[in-house]
C-alpha positions as CSV (number, residue, x, y, z in Angstrom):
1,M,-15.2,-18.9,4.3
2,I,-16.3,-18.4,7.9
3,G,-15.6,-21.9,9.5
4,V,-12.4,-22.2,11.4
5,I,-11.4,-18.6,10.8
6,N,-14.2,-17.5,13.0
7,M,-12.3,-19.0,16.0
8,I,-10.0,-15.9,15.8
9,K,-12.0,-13.2,17.5
10,R,-9.8,-10.3,16.3
11,D,-10.2,-8.5,19.6
12,L,-8.0,-5.6,18.5
13,Y,-10.6,-4.5,15.9
14,M,-13.7,-5.5,18.0
15,N,-12.5,-3.4,20.8
16,R,-12.4,-0.4,18.4
17,I,-15.7,-1.1,16.8
18,R,-17.7,-2.1,20.0
19,P,-18.2,1.5,21.3
20,F,-19.9,2.4,18.0
21,I,-22.4,-0.5,18.0
22,N,-26.0,0.9,18.2
23,K,-24.7,4.4,17.5
24,E,-26.0,6.4,14.5
25,L,-22.6,6.7,12.9
26,I,-22.1,4.5,9.8
27,K,-19.4,1.9,10.4
28,V,-17.1,1.7,7.4
29,I,-14.7,-1.3,7.3
30,T,-11.9,-1.1,4.8
31,G,-9.0,-3.2,3.8
32,I,-7.4,-5.3,1.0
33,R,-9.6,-8.0,-0.5
34,R,-9.9,-11.2,1.7
35,S,-8.2,-9.6,4.7
36,G,-11.1,-10.6,6.9
37,K,-13.7,-7.8,6.5
38,S,-16.6,-10.2,6.0
39,I,-15.4,-12.1,9.1
40,M,-15.6,-8.8,11.1
41,L,-19.2,-8.4,10.0
42,E,-19.9,-12.0,11.2
43,L,-18.3,-11.2,14.6
44,I,-20.4,-8.1,15.0
45,K,-23.5,-10.0,14.1
46,G,-22.6,-12.6,16.7
47,E,-22.3,-9.9,19.4
48,L,-25.7,-8.5,18.5
49,L,-27.3,-11.9,18.7
50,E,-25.7,-12.4,22.1
51,Q,-27.1,-9.1,23.2
52,G,-30.6,-10.3,22.4
53,V,-31.1,-8.7,18.9
54,S,-33.5,-10.9,16.8
55,A,-32.0,-12.5,13.8
56,N,-35.1,-11.1,11.9
57,N,-33.8,-7.6,12.5
58,I,-30.4,-8.3,10.8
59,F,-30.1,-7.9,7.0
60,S,-26.9,-9.0,5.2
61,Y,-25.9,-8.6,1.6
62,N,-22.6,-9.4,-0.2
63,F,-22.6,-7.5,-3.5
64,E,-19.9,-9.7,-5.0
65,S,-22.4,-12.6,-5.0
66,M,-24.4,-13.1,-8.2
67,A,-27.4,-13.6,-6.0
68,N,-27.4,-9.9,-5.3
69,A,-26.3,-8.7,-8.8
70,H,-29.9,-7.3,-9.4
71,L,-29.5,-5.0,-6.3
72,C,-26.4,-3.1,-7.6
73,T,-28.3,0.0,-8.6
74,P,-29.4,2.5,-5.9
75,Q,-33.1,2.2,-6.8
76,A,-33.1,-1.6,-6.6
77,L,-31.2,-1.8,-3.4
78,Y,-33.3,0.9,-1.6
79,S,-36.5,-0.8,-2.8
80,E,-35.3,-4.1,-1.5
81,L,-34.4,-2.7,1.9
82,N,-37.6,-0.7,2.2
83,D,-39.7,-3.7,1.5
84,R,-38.0,-5.8,4.2
85,I,-37.7,-3.1,6.8
86,K,-41.1,-1.2,6.6
87,N,-43.0,-3.6,8.7
88,I,-40.4,-3.9,11.5
89,D,-41.1,-1.6,14.5
90,S,-37.7,-1.9,16.2
91,K,-34.1,-1.1,15.2
92,V,-32.7,-3.0,12.2
93,Y,-29.1,-3.8,11.4
94,L,-27.7,-3.5,7.9
95,F,-24.6,-5.4,6.8
96,L,-23.5,-4.5,3.3
97,D,-20.4,-6.2,2.1
98,E,-18.3,-4.8,-0.8
99,I,-20.6,-1.9,-1.1
100,Q,-18.5,-0.3,-3.9
101,E,-20.1,-2.8,-6.4
102,V,-23.4,-0.8,-6.0
103,T,-23.5,2.4,-8.2
104,D,-24.2,5.6,-6.2
105,W,-24.3,3.5,-3.0
106,E,-23.7,6.7,-1.0
107,K,-27.2,7.8,-1.8
108,V,-28.8,4.5,-0.6
109,I,-26.9,4.6,2.6
110,N,-27.8,8.2,3.3
111,S,-31.5,7.5,2.6
112,C,-31.4,4.5,4.9
113,R,-29.9,6.6,7.6
114,V,-32.6,9.2,7.2
115,D,-35.6,6.9,6.6
116,F,-35.1,3.9,8.9
117,D,-34.3,3.3,12.5
118,C,-31.1,1.4,11.6
119,D,-27.5,0.6,12.5
120,I,-25.4,0.4,9.3
121,Y,-22.1,-1.5,8.7
122,I,-20.5,-1.5,5.2
123,T,-17.2,-2.9,3.9
124,G,-15.2,-1.9,0.8
125,S,-11.9,-2.9,-0.9
126,N,-11.0,0.5,-2.3
127,A,-9.7,3.6,-0.5
128,K,-11.8,5.8,-2.8
129,L,-14.8,4.5,-0.9
130,L,-14.3,7.4,1.5
131,S,-13.8,10.2,-1.1
132,G,-15.8,12.1,-3.6
133,E,-19.5,11.8,-3.2
134,L,-19.3,10.2,0.2
135,A,-17.9,13.4,1.6
136,T,-21.0,15.2,0.4
137,Y,-23.6,12.7,1.6
138,L,-22.1,11.3,4.7
139,A,-19.5,13.9,6.0
140,G,-19.2,13.6,9.7
141,R,-21.6,10.7,9.9
142,Y,-19.3,7.7,9.5
143,V,-16.3,6.2,11.3
144,E,-13.7,4.0,9.5
145,F,-12.0,0.9,10.7
146,A,-9.0,-0.4,8.7
147,I,-8.7,-4.2,8.7
148,Y,-5.4,-5.9,8.0
149,P,-4.4,-9.5,7.4
150,F,-3.6,-11.6,10.5
151,S,-0.9,-10.3,12.8
152,F,1.7,-12.8,14.0
153,K,-0.2,-13.1,17.2
154,E,-3.5,-13.9,15.4
155,F,-1.6,-16.2,13.0
156,M,-0.2,-18.1,16.1
157,Q,-3.7,-18.6,17.4
158,M,-4.8,-20.1,14.1
159,Y,-1.6,-22.1,13.5
160,R,-1.5,-23.6,17.0
161,S,-5.1,-24.7,16.7
162,K,-3.9,-27.0,13.9
163,Y,-0.4,-27.8,15.0
164,P,-0.4,-27.6,18.9
165,Q,3.2,-28.7,19.3
166,I,4.7,-26.0,17.0
167,T,7.3,-23.6,18.5
168,D,7.2,-19.9,18.1
169,G,10.3,-20.0,15.9
170,E,8.9,-22.7,13.6
171,A,5.6,-20.8,13.3
172,F,7.4,-17.6,12.5
173,K,9.2,-19.2,9.6
174,K,5.8,-20.2,8.2
175,Y,4.5,-16.6,8.8
176,I,7.5,-15.1,7.0
177,Q,6.8,-17.3,4.0
178,Y,3.0,-17.1,3.7
179,G,1.9,-14.1,5.7
180,G,-1.4,-13.6,7.4
181,M,-4.3,-13.9,4.9
182,P,-7.0,-15.5,7.1
183,Y,-8.2,-18.1,4.6
184,L,-4.8,-19.9,4.7
185,G,-6.1,-21.4,7.9
186,E,-8.7,-23.3,5.9
187,L,-5.9,-24.7,3.8
188,D,-4.0,-25.9,6.9
189,Y,-1.1,-23.7,5.6
190,Q,-0.1,-26.4,3.1
191,D,2.6,-25.2,0.8
192,T,1.2,-25.7,-2.7
193,P,-2.5,-24.7,-1.9
194,S,-1.3,-21.7,0.0
195,I,0.8,-20.4,-2.8
196,Q,-2.0,-21.0,-5.3
197,Y,-4.5,-19.2,-3.1
198,L,-2.1,-16.2,-2.7
199,Q,-1.5,-16.0,-6.5
200,D,-5.3,-16.0,-7.0
201,L,-5.7,-13.3,-4.5
202,Y,-3.0,-11.2,-6.2
203,N,-4.7,-11.7,-9.6
204,S,-8.1,-10.7,-8.1
205,V,-6.7,-7.5,-6.6
206,E,-4.9,-6.7,-9.8
207,L,-7.8,-7.3,-12.2
208,K,-10.9,-6.4,-10.1
209,D,-9.6,-3.7,-7.8
210,I,-6.9,-2.0,-9.9
211,V,-7.3,-2.7,-13.7
212,K,-11.2,-2.8,-13.9
213,R,-11.8,0.1,-11.4
214,N,-9.2,2.4,-12.9
215,K,-9.7,1.3,-16.6
216,I,-6.0,0.6,-17.0
217,R,-5.1,-0.5,-20.5
218,D,-1.4,-1.2,-20.2
219,I,-1.6,-4.2,-18.0
220,D,1.9,-5.3,-18.7
221,L,3.3,-2.0,-17.5
222,L,1.1,-2.2,-14.4
223,E,2.4,-5.7,-13.6
224,R,6.0,-4.6,-14.0
225,I,5.5,-1.7,-11.7
226,M,3.8,-3.9,-9.1
227,V,6.7,-6.4,-9.2
228,Y,9.3,-3.6,-8.9
229,V,7.6,-2.2,-5.8
230,M,7.2,-5.6,-4.2
231,A,10.9,-6.4,-4.9
232,N,11.9,-3.1,-3.3
233,I,9.7,-2.9,-0.2
234,G,11.4,-0.9,2.5
235,N,13.8,0.6,0.0
236,T,13.8,4.4,-0.7
237,F,13.0,5.1,-4.3
238,S,11.0,7.6,-6.4
239,A,8.8,7.4,-9.5
240,S,11.7,8.9,-11.5
241,S,14.1,6.1,-10.4
242,I,11.5,3.6,-11.6
243,S,11.3,5.5,-14.9
244,K,15.1,5.3,-15.3
245,Y,15.0,1.6,-14.6
246,F,12.4,1.1,-17.3
247,K,14.5,3.3,-19.7
248,S,17.5,1.1,-19.1
249,E,15.3,-1.8,-20.3
250,G,14.4,0.2,-23.5
251,R,11.0,1.4,-22.4
252,N,10.0,5.0,-21.9
253,V,7.5,5.6,-19.2
254,S,6.6,8.9,-17.7
255,T,6.9,9.5,-13.9
256,E,3.2,10.6,-13.9
257,T,2.0,7.3,-15.3
258,I,4.1,5.4,-12.8
259,L,2.7,7.5,-9.9
260,N,-0.9,7.0,-11.2
261,Y,-0.4,3.2,-11.3
262,I,1.2,3.1,-7.8
263,H,-1.7,5.2,-6.4
264,S,-4.2,2.8,-8.0
265,C,-2.5,0.0,-6.1
266,M,-2.6,2.0,-2.9
267,D,-6.3,2.6,-3.5
268,A,-6.8,-1.1,-3.6
269,F,-4.9,-1.4,-0.2
270,L,-2.1,-3.4,-1.9
271,F,0.7,-0.9,-1.1
272,Y,1.2,1.6,1.7
273,S,3.4,4.6,1.2
274,V,5.5,6.0,4.0
275,K,6.8,9.6,3.9
276,R,10.3,10.6,5.1
277,Q,10.7,13.1,7.9
278,D,13.7,15.3,8.4
279,L,14.4,15.1,12.1
280,V,16.7,18.1,11.9
281,G,14.4,20.4,9.9
282,K,11.3,19.0,11.5
283,K,9.5,18.7,8.2
284,L,8.1,16.0,5.9
285,L,10.2,15.4,2.7
286,S,8.3,15.2,-0.6
287,V,10.7,12.9,-2.4
288,H,11.8,9.3,-2.1
289,E,9.0,7.6,-0.2
290,K,9.1,4.0,1.0
291,Y,6.4,1.5,0.1
292,Y,5.3,-1.6,2.0
293,L,3.0,-4.5,1.0
294,A,-0.4,-5.2,2.6
295,D,0.7,-8.9,3.1
296,H,4.2,-10.2,2.6
297,G,2.7,-13.7,1.7
298,I,1.7,-12.1,-1.6
299,R,5.3,-11.3,-2.2
300,Q,6.3,-14.9,-1.7
301,A,3.6,-16.1,-4.1
302,V,4.7,-13.6,-6.8
303,L,8.5,-13.4,-6.4
304,G,9.3,-16.5,-4.3
305,S,12.1,-14.8,-2.4
306,N,10.9,-13.9,1.1
307,T,13.6,-16.0,2.9
308,Q,16.4,-14.6,0.6
309,D,15.1,-11.0,1.2
310,I,14.4,-11.6,4.9
311,A,15.6,-8.2,6.1
312,L,13.1,-6.4,3.8
313,V,10.3,-8.8,4.8
314,L,10.9,-8.3,8.5
315,E,10.8,-4.5,8.0
316,N,7.4,-5.0,6.2
317,I,6.1,-7.1,9.0
318,V,7.1,-4.5,11.7
319,F,5.6,-1.7,9.6
320,L,2.2,-3.4,9.4
321,E,2.3,-4.2,13.1
322,L,2.8,-0.6,14.0
323,I,-0.1,0.7,11.8
324,R,-2.2,-2.2,13.0
325,R,-1.7,-1.0,16.6
326,G,-2.8,2.5,15.7
327,Y,0.5,4.3,15.1
328,E,1.0,7.0,12.4
329,V,4.3,6.0,10.8
330,T,7.0,7.9,9.0
331,V,10.7,7.2,8.1
332,G,13.2,9.4,9.9
333,K,16.1,11.1,8.2
334,I,18.9,12.6,10.3
335,N,21.8,14.0,8.2
336,N,23.0,11.1,6.1
337,K,21.4,8.4,8.3
338,E,17.9,7.0,8.5
339,V,15.6,5.7,11.2
340,D,13.4,2.9,9.9
341,F,10.2,4.1,11.7
342,I,9.0,7.0,13.7
343,A,5.7,5.7,15.2
344,K,3.5,8.4,16.6
345,T,0.2,8.8,18.4
346,P,-1.2,12.0,20.0
347,Q,0.4,10.9,23.3
348,G,3.9,10.7,22.0
349,L,6.2,8.6,19.8
350,I,8.7,5.7,19.6
351,Y,11.6,5.1,17.3
352,V,12.2,1.7,15.8
353,Q,15.1,0.2,13.9
354,V,14.7,-3.2,12.2
355,C,17.4,-5.6,11.0
356,Y,17.8,-9.3,10.5
357,L,20.7,-10.1,12.8
358,L,23.2,-7.9,14.8
359,A,25.9,-10.2,13.4
360,S,28.9,-7.8,13.3
361,P,30.3,-4.8,15.2
362,E,29.5,-2.7,12.0
363,T,25.9,-3.8,12.0
364,I,25.5,-3.1,15.7
365,E,27.1,0.4,15.3
366,R,24.8,1.2,12.3
367,E,21.6,0.2,14.0
368,F,22.3,1.7,17.4
369,G,24.4,4.6,16.2
370,V,21.6,6.2,14.2
371,Y,20.1,7.3,17.6
372,E,23.2,9.2,18.7
373,N,22.0,12.6,17.3
374,I,18.4,12.2,18.5
375,K,18.4,13.9,21.9
376,D,14.8,13.6,23.0
377,N,13.6,11.1,25.7
378,Y,11.2,9.1,23.6
379,P,11.7,5.3,23.6
380,K,14.2,4.0,21.1
381,Y,14.3,0.4,19.9
382,V,16.3,-2.0,17.8
383,L,14.4,-5.1,16.7
384,S,16.2,-8.1,15.3
385,M,16.0,-11.9,15.3
386,D,18.8,-12.2,17.8
387,E,17.9,-14.2,20.9
388,F,20.1,-12.3,23.3
389,D,19.4,-8.9,24.7
390,M,21.9,-6.4,23.3
391,S,20.4,-3.2,24.8
392,R,22.8,-0.4,25.4
393,N,23.0,3.3,26.2
394,G,19.2,3.4,27.0
395,I,18.4,2.0,23.6
396,K,16.3,-1.2,24.0
397,H,16.9,-4.3,21.9
398,K,14.0,-6.7,21.4
399,N,13.6,-9.9,19.5
400,I,11.1,-9.3,16.6
401,R,8.9,-12.3,17.6
402,D,8.7,-10.9,21.2
403,F,7.6,-7.5,19.8
404,L,5.0,-9.1,17.6
405,L,3.6,-11.2,20.4
406,G,3.8,-8.3,23.0
407,N,1.0,-6.2,24.3
408,L,2.2,-2.7,23.6
409,S,-0.6,-0.2,24.1
410,E,-1.7,1.0,20.7
411,S,-2.3,4.6,21.9
412,N,0.3,5.2,24.6
413,P,4.0,5.1,23.9
414,K,4.7,5.5,27.6
415,D,3.7,1.8,27.8
416,A,6.5,1.0,25.3
417,D,8.4,-1.1,27.9
418,E,5.9,-3.8,26.9
419,L,7.0,-3.7,23.3
């Protein structure tokens, strides 16, 4: 899978990981299946080799490979590592891909940390990787890096390497359809193979990371819930509203079951939930969250409606870009109006509204008018696909492509003029 994908250096992530290379903290790389975690390990290994580390000091295992199936118990894995490391006098580097396939893997990692002079990198496709036993064995001794599918900027680097004459607008149409899963570059973004690959990815996440890991029996119900959430990305709804929807179809499903299934999808990094924040009462609201999808290309493969639902898809793209850049994101509620995103870092925040086109006075008033009752001085944006700048009253309007290709600091909203 490395090949042409390795041309994309993923500097956003490497810049975050680089300060921790050769430090004793365990580097934990998480994200949805096939989002590029293995590529990140290859990029890190490449830097180590450039720094003069011997290839003999680097040990790599992918635990989804049958070649390593015999190592998926803690005793077998530790014995393997001990045999290979014990005669090496200098620091060794361990790269353990999809570590959740190893039972009690936490004990192995902790023993390696204690027994060997080593620098450890692990990846996993489940959020529970960082809960439970890990908190006991490795508390305070690891740092996590979330990896997402290609941003539009990364997508452009890949797409332009294959189709140099493509315009930003034409490339963005392709991105809206197929999203940013890295391996699509190996398929040259051809329509039929791309859809087939994304469907296979969706099935793999469902069966391996959701059904199998959570021992789900009612697979039909799970699939219905997954499709419902995908069809309603960016819309406010609750588990009770889904329950009522199923009841209207003659099927009684408890809200607890629905929540459990959605949380299982979130653990597999398929969905992200976004809480609502009352801007008047300054508190988080406990009902009617929004959900977004890890990659909108999966939605196209399953529902085939990204261009028809372009407003929802654009909102999903902007949400992912904000969290990719390091923002903590909530939805803002002010009286009976809603701000799509409040994006916060320790240094401050920005407000972001997303729409397809500012095509009527009513739409312009809705998107800009929501800011009228927000009296602070933090940057406020309206993002749309319009080509002309419609900024007004200190509220900045940006084309969504310009935002995605921009260089906004991930940690300092004061640099938001670059957005």
